[in-house]
N, C-alpha and C positions, 0 to 999 in steps of 0.2 A: 396727950393726944396731939397728933401732927396736923398742921394746917396746910392746905394747898396754896401754892403761890398765887398771887393776884394776876389773873390772865390779862386783865385790862392793861397792866403795865407793859406786857410783851407786844402789844399791837401799836406800832409807832404812829399809824395814821388813824387811830380810832377817833381822835378828836380833831382830825384834819381831813374833811371830805374832799377838799380841792386837791390835796396831795394824792388821794386815792384815784381820783379821776385822771390826774396827770399820768399816774403810773399805768393805768389801763390804756390810756391813749398812746403812751409811748410804746407799750407792748404791741398794740394793734399796728402802729406805724412801723415798728420794726419788722413785724411779720409781713406787712404789705411791701416793705422795701425788699425783704428777702425774696418774696414772690416775684416782684418786679425785676429784681436782679437775675433771678432764675430764668424768667422769660426772656430778658435781654440777652443773657448768655446763650440760651438754647436757640432762640429764633432771631437773633440779631441779623444774621446774614440774609435770611429769607425776608425779614422785614425791610431791610435796606433795599434789596432787589425789588420788592413790591412797591415801595415808595418811589424809587427812582424810575421805574418803568410805568408807573401810573396804574398798577393793578389795584392798589388801595385795599390790601388785605391786612388788617390790624393785628397787633400782638394778642389781644384777647380772642380774636377770631381763630388765630392759630392754636391758642391754648384750648379753646372749645373744641376744635377739630381733634386734638389729641385725646380729650376726654371722650369723644365719640369714636375713638379708634380709627381715625382717618389720618393718613400721612399728609401733613400740611405741605410738604415740598411738592407733592403731586398736584395739589390744587393750585398752589402759587405758581408753579411752572406753567400749568395750563392757562391760568388767567393771564400771565405775562405774555404768552404766545398769542393769545387772542387779541390783547391790547395792541401788541406790536403789529398784528395783521389788520388793525383797524376794524375789528369785528365787535360790534356793540350788542347789548341785550343779553349777554350771558355773564352772570356774576358768579362769585365763588360758591354761593349756596346751590346754584344749579349743578355745578361740577361736583360738589360734595354729595348731593342727592343721587347723582348718577353713579358715583363711586360706591355709595352705601347700597345701591340696588344691585351691585355685582358687575357693573360695566367697566370698561377700560377708558379712563379719561384721556390718556395719551392718544389712543387711536381715534377717538371721537374728535378731539381737538385738531389733530393733524388732518383728518378727513374733511372737517369743515373748512380749514384753511385752504387745502388743496382744491376743494370744490369751489370756494369763492374765487380763487385765482383762475380756475378753468370756467367760471361762470356756469356752473351746473345747477345752481339754485337749491343746494342742500341746506336745510335749516337744522337747528339743534335738536328739536323734537324728533325729526325723521332720523337723524344720525344716531341718537340714543336708542330709538326703537329698533333700528337695524342691528345695533351692537348688542342689545339685550336679547334679540331674537336668535343670537348665535352666529350671525353672519359677520364676516370681516369687513367692516364698513370702509376701512382704509383701502383694502384690496379692491372693493367695489368701485371706489372713486378712481383708483388707478386704472382699472379695466375700462371705465367709462372714458377716460382720457386716451389710454393706449389699448386698443382692442387686443384680445387674446385669441390664440388659435387652438381649436379643439380637434383632435384626431377622431375620425369616424371610420371604423369602430375604435373603441378605446383599447390600445395595446395592453393596458394593465389587466383587462378582462380575459386575455388569452387569445383574442382574435385580432388579426391584422388586416383582413379584407372582408368586404360585404359580398356574399355570394348571391347571385340572381341568375335566372334562366330566361333567355329570349324565346320567342315563339318557335324558332327552328330547333329548339331543344339543346342548344349549346349554352353551357354555363359560363357566366362572365363574372370575374372577380374584380371589384372596384374598391378603391381607397380614397376617402375624401378628407379635406381639411376645411373646417368651418371656422370662420372668423366672426367672433361675437363681441358685442359691447354691452356692458352692464346697463340695465334700465333701472335707474334709481327708484322710480315711482312704483315698479312692480317687484322690487327686491324682497320686500316682506310679503310672504305668501306666494311668491312666484316659484315655478318649477326650476330645477337646477340643470347642471350640465348633462346628467344622465338622460333627462327627457329630450334635450336637444339632440343627443347622439341617437337615441331610439327613433325619433321622428325623421331625422335625416336618413338613417339606415332604411327605414320603411319607404321613404320617398325614392331612394335609389333602387330598391327591389321592384317597386311598382313601375318606375320609369323604364328600367331594362326589360321587365316582363311585357311591356306594351310594344316593344320593338319587334318587327317581323323577323329580323335576322341579327345575329351577333355582329355582323359586319357593320351594320348601322351604328352600333355603339362604338366600335373601334374607329370608325371614320369621324364621328362627331361626339366625342365624350363631353363636350361643353353643353350638349343638349340636356344632359342629366342635371347639371348644376342649374341651368336656366329653369327647367321644369320644377325642380325641388325648391328653388328660391322663391318662385312665384306662388307657392302654396301657403305661405305665411306660417311656417312651422314654429315661429317664435311666439305665437299667441299664447298668453297665459304663463309665460316663463319670465325669469328674471333677467333675460338677455334679449338683445336685439341682434339678429343675424345680419352681418354686414355683407358677407359673400360666402359662397360655397364653391370650392375648387376641387376638381377631380385630380388627385395626385398620381394615381396609377390605375391602369386597366389591364387585366390579364384574361386569358382564355383558360377555362377550367375543363371539366369533363364533358363528354357528350351525354348529357342526362337523358335526352330523347331516345338515343339508341339503347342506352342502358335500360330505360323503362320498357322499350319494345322487346328487348331480349328477356327481361324479367317476365313480361306478359306472355311471350312465346313459351317460355319455360313453364309458366303456370298453366297455359293451355295444354301443353304436352302432358303435364301431370294429370290434368282433368281427363284428357283423352285416354291415357293409360288406365286411369281408374275406371272409366266407363267400359273400356275393352275388358278389363279384368272382371268387371261386373257381368258383362255379357258372357264371357267364358265360363264363369261360375254358374250362370243360369243354364248354359248349354250342357255343362257337366251334370248339373242337377236333373235336367230333362232327360239326358241319356240314361242316367241311373233309374229314372222313373220308367223309361221304356224297357230297360232290361228287367226291371221288376215286373212290369206288365207281361213281358214274354214268358218269364218264369211262371207267372200265375196262370197264363193260358196253357202252357205245357203241363202244368200240374192238373188243370182241368181235363186236358186230353188224356193224360195217363189215368186219371180217375174214370173217364168215360170208357177207355179201353179195358180197364179192369172190370167193368160191368158187362162186357160182351160175353165172356164165358158163362157168367151167371145167367144171362139172357138165353144163351144157347141151351144150357142145361134145362132151363125152365121150358124152352120150346120142345126139347126132346121128351120131357116128362109129360107135357100136355099133348103131345102128338102132332104139334104143328110143324115139326121138322123130323125127317127120317134119318136113319143112319147113313144111307147113301148120300143124302144131302150134306151131311157132315163131312164125309170123305171128299166129296167134290169141293167143298169149301177149303179143306186142308190142302188139296192139290193146287187149287187156284192160289192160295197163299204161298205155297212153296214155289210155284212157278213164278209168282211176282217177285219173291225174294231173290230167286236165281237171276231173273232178268235185271233187277236192280244192281246185283253184284257184278254181272257182266258189263252193264253200262258204266258202272263206276270204274272198272279196270280199263276199259277203252278210253275213257276220258283222261285217266292218269297217264296212259301210254302216249296219247296224242299231245299231252302237255310236256312230257319229258323228251319227246323225239327231237325237237329243234335244239334243245340244250345239248343233247349228245352229239348232234351234227356240228354244232359250233365248236365243241371240244375237239 
């Protein structure tokens, strides 16, 4: 029967607890050294830049950023730029939180620095709110410092001029350039460029429409910009209107004459329709008269057909003799002859001048 070897003899530190503790400590120390070496090799450049610039972002902070899937170089670079610009109160955790929220740390930092240099009063919370709202905060700061020019109407929409009609019916085509500056306080929730363009276009149409003649517009185009600018069209928008300049004014079509011509054509068609209606009514009345004549003739024929019957009844009853019948026949024949002769004379008198002319 085989015996198992004594396992106690194979454990060198079974009887030496201090040796076991030293081994465990050495292993932990080795692992810690490797981790520290890894951190030094990976973040040495960033750490040195952070310490030399006063950003004070430690190695463990950089390692924690990596675990949170944040690029440490973005946070360290932003922190260094803020420190170099003497902007306090924004630490690395604030920048990291904005990055994790989906914002752009670079644009926010650059916007805050530019706003501080221009004395615009843009704080970190407002800048991050603008950035997370989908606005370009850096472009907003630049527009606040250097106003931008907006064409009205927008050529990208397919229109190059605003069309309006003066009181004399002449169309006036105007093109305006609106100089605007970003209003930081109303940037979040304020209307954009399309609202400015729409309001300015509406003001141009209203101002030109109030003029008695298109000549007034051509003589003083600056009246349009003055009236439109005084209406406060930038209320509720993200911009402040600096100036409105009329770049071009042209004469369009004679809308008044065209409308009058269209109205005359419409009146003509209405009159033609009424005349056609009256003609149709006259034709219908004529047909009714013809039908009435035919009806009366039929009644006369019917009455004449009853005369022989009445005469025969008179002869049978003795109210009329034979000689009376003959005299009646003679009168009828004489009347027919006279009518025939009168008709021939009328036709001859009518044809005589025509034969003479021939």
